[in-house]
N, C-alpha and C positions, 0 to 999 in steps of 0.2 A: 566484347567490352562488357565489363561488369557495371551494373546499375545499383548504386547504393541509395535507397530511398529514405532519407531522413538521418539526422545525426545519431539517433538511437541505434541505427543499424551499422554504425562504424565498429568494426571488431579489432581485436588486438593485432591481427595480422595485416590490417590496413595501414599500420604505422610505417612511415618511410615512403616518401613520394616526392615528385616534383608536381607543382600545382599552378593552375591558372584559374582566376575567379572572374566571372562576368556573366552577362546575359547571353552572349554569343548568338544574338538573334539574327537568323539568316545564314550563319556560318559562312560569311562572305570571304572574298579574297584576302582582306586584311586579317580576319580571324584565322584563316588558313595559314598565313605566313607565321603568325604568332604560335599556332599549335604545332606546326612542323618544327619550329625552334624548340618548343617544349618537349616534343618527342625525342628530338636529337639529344637534348640534355639528359633526359631520362635514360636513354640508352647508354650514355657515357657514365652515368652514376650507377647504372644497373638497378634502377628502381622504377616502379610504375609511373606512367604519366597520368595525372588526374586532373579533371576539370570540375569546378564547383559552380553550379547554377542555382538560382532561387526560383521557387514556385509558391505563390505567384511572383512575377518579377516585381522588384521594389516599387516602381512607378505605378503598378497596378494596385498596390496596397495604398500608397499615399495619395496618388492623383485620381484613383478610381476611374470614373467615366472619362477623365481627360487624358488617360494613358494612351500612348500611341498604339496603333494596331500591330500585332505580331507578324513578323515575316515567317516564322516557323513555330510550330507547337513542339512540345517536349519530345514526342515520338519522332518527329522529323529531325530534330536537333540531335537526338541520340544516334540516328542512322548516319548523319553527316560526320559526327565526331568519330564514330567507329571507323568510317572509311579513312580517316586521317591517322589512324593508329593509336588513338587515345585508349588507355587501358581501363580507366575507371571514370564513371560519371557520378558525382555526388550531387544529389538533388536535395537541397535544404529547404524545408518549408519556411517561407518568410512570413512571420507573424509579428504583431505588435510587440510581443514579449521578446522575440529574437532580436528585433530591431532596437529594443530598449537596453540590451545588455551593454556593458561597458566595453570600450575598445580593448582593454586588457583581457577581459573574459574571452573575447573573440580570438585574440592572438594566443593567449596561454591555453585556454580550454580547448579550442578547436584546432588551430593550426599547429601548435606545439605538442600538447599532450595527446590528442586523439590521432592527428594525421602525421605527426613527425615530419613536417615539411622540410625538405632539403634545399629547395629552389622554388621561388615564387615569382610569377609573372602577373602583374596587374597594370591597369591604366593609370596614368599620372593623376587622373581626376577621381580615382576610386576612393569612396568614403564609406565608413562603416561604424557601427556602434551607436550608442545613445547620442542623440542630437548630431549624428554624422560626425562625431568627434575624432574618429580615426582617419588617417590619410596615408598617402604614400610615404611621407617622411617618417611617420610613426612606425610603419612597417619596416622601413630601412633600419631605424634604430633598434627595433626588436630583433631584426636579423643579426645584428652585431652581437646582441646579448645571447640569443639562442642558436647561433651558428647556422643560419640559413641565408642564402643570397636572395636579394630582391631586385628584380629587373623590370623596367617599364616596357609596356607593349610597343613603345616607340622604337625599340631596338630592332623590331621586325616590320617596319613600315614598308608599304608597297612603294617601290620607286616610281616617282613621277606620277603617282595616282593617289588621290584622296578617296578613300573608301570608308563608308560608315553605314550603319543601318538606317540612320536618318536620311541620308542621301538616297538610299535605295527606296525608301518609302515615298520620298518626294518624286522620284522618277516614275514610280508606279502610279502615283496620284495624277501625274501629268501625262500618263499614257506613253511614257518613254520606255517601253518594254526592253528594247535593245540595250539601252543604257543600264537598266537594272540587271539584265543578264550579264553584261560585261563586269559589273561590280561583284555579282554573286559568283561568277565563274560557271554559270549554268542558267538556263531559262528559269524564270520564276514559276513555281508550281504550288498547287494546293493538294493536300492529302486528306483522305478520310475513308470511311467505310460506306459502301453502297447500301442504301436502305430502301425500304418500300415507301413510295410516295403516294400522292393522290391519283396518279396514273392518268392525269388529264391529257398528257402528251399523246398517249395511245389513241385517244379519241380523234385526234387530228392528224394521225400518221407520223407523229414524231415522238416515239417512246424515248424516255430519258433515264439515264442512271442518276439517281438522286444521292448526292454525297453530303452528309451532315458535316458542317465545318467545325462546330463546337468551338467557336471563337467569340469573344466579346465584341470585337471590332474586326472587320475585314479590310485589308489594305487595298483591295481592288473591288470594282463593281462594274457591271455592264455585260455586254455580249462579246464573246471572243471566239476566234478560230483556235482550237486546242488540239493537243495530242494526249491521249490517255495511255499511260504505261502499264502494261500487264505482263509481268515477267520480263522477257527480252523483247517482247513485241510492242509496237506502237500503233495506235489506231487514231486516225484523224477524225475530227468532229467539230461541233459547234456547241458552245456552252453559255449559259446565263448564270451570272453570279450576282446574288442580291436577295431581295425580299419578296419578289413576285407581286408587285403592287396591283396588277390587273385583277388578281384573284384574292386581294387583301391578305397577302402573306405577312407574317411577322418575324419569323426566324430566318437568319441568314442561311442560304442554301446554294449549293453548286449543282446545277442540272446540266448533264452532258448528253447530247444526242450524237451517237457515233455513226459514221457513214459506212454503209455496206457491211454491217456487222450483224452476225447472228450468234447469240450466246446468252448466258445467264451470268450476270455480275453480282447478284444479290449476296451480301455478306462479305464481299471481297474488299480488302484494303487496296485502294488505288491511288495513283499519283497522276495529276492532270497538269500538264505544262501549258502555260498561256503563250501562244505564238503571235497573235495579232488581234488588236482590238477592233471590233466592227462598229460598235455604237454604245452609247450609255443606256442604262436601264430606264425604261419609261412605262408609264401607265397608259393603257389603251381604253377607249370608251366601250369596247365590246370584245368578247372572246373571239369573234370572227375577225376583227381587225388584228388582234394578236396573232391569230393563225396566219394571216397574210404576211405579217412582218417576219414571223418565224421562217416561213418559206423563203423570203428574200434573204434572211440571215444565213440560212443553210446554203443557198446558192452562192452567196458572197464568200462564205468560208470554203466551199468546194473550189471556187475559182482561185482563191488565194493559195490553196494547196496544189492547184493545177489538175484538179479532178474534173471529170465530166459532170455537168449538172444534170441530175436525174430526179425522177419522182421520189418522194419519201418512201422508205420501206421500214420493216420491223427491225428491232434490235434483239 
């Protein structure tokens, strides 16, 4: 799948496509239904299937600290969209200047002149342009003028199931991992690159893979039984997601201790699936008490996976 970073990188040969616009946060089952319909129409029209997303997401610009936590970062979203057969991902930088353009500029300048849209899928509540003056009805009217069809995402609703990114966030916040997985079509996971940490875990027999999350807000927090995906293999383990209050941590971090694993993960991009929540993150009065709790957490996670409880070993 081709990634087009910014409107300035749209070339003449990119004209002519079917397009859907949205956040597609989580690329959940509802999104998947919409995108399969988009790909099907693209194949019928013999043009590329294109998805437009914004970075940052509009709420992150306007609401700033009040914006909801993301389910997926752009890198993860790219991988999910590629799996669905999308041909191009256009990532538009969402700035105050871009938000202030008129609805007509957005339609004529971007959708018609640059992209040559033949078929457009957006939500009924999609708003765009200065003061959010553009809406679904305006796009439909423009479609009659510029000869492109506009369809609501409701055309591909999941039957008998209401699915939304908001509902998935709520399920995660309420520790309903199974409900979130059903709406996503897969277990909820976090991705990132393994980096060097303070290596405090090694001093107590629990070395960890430290994954920098690079998110403003994390949709989950606490201690979980997890599986780390590395290529085609999966490794069970226990993970802490949060800010490490016992050692006065400030940045959000995912720390994973893998059971019965020997190897080097430094520098690797990994995906960690959350399987079962063990407890909330908490601050302990001493490092010794933290060590005792980590031992209990590891034993609980091993039991959840059906593994023999053993003494901690190296990773």
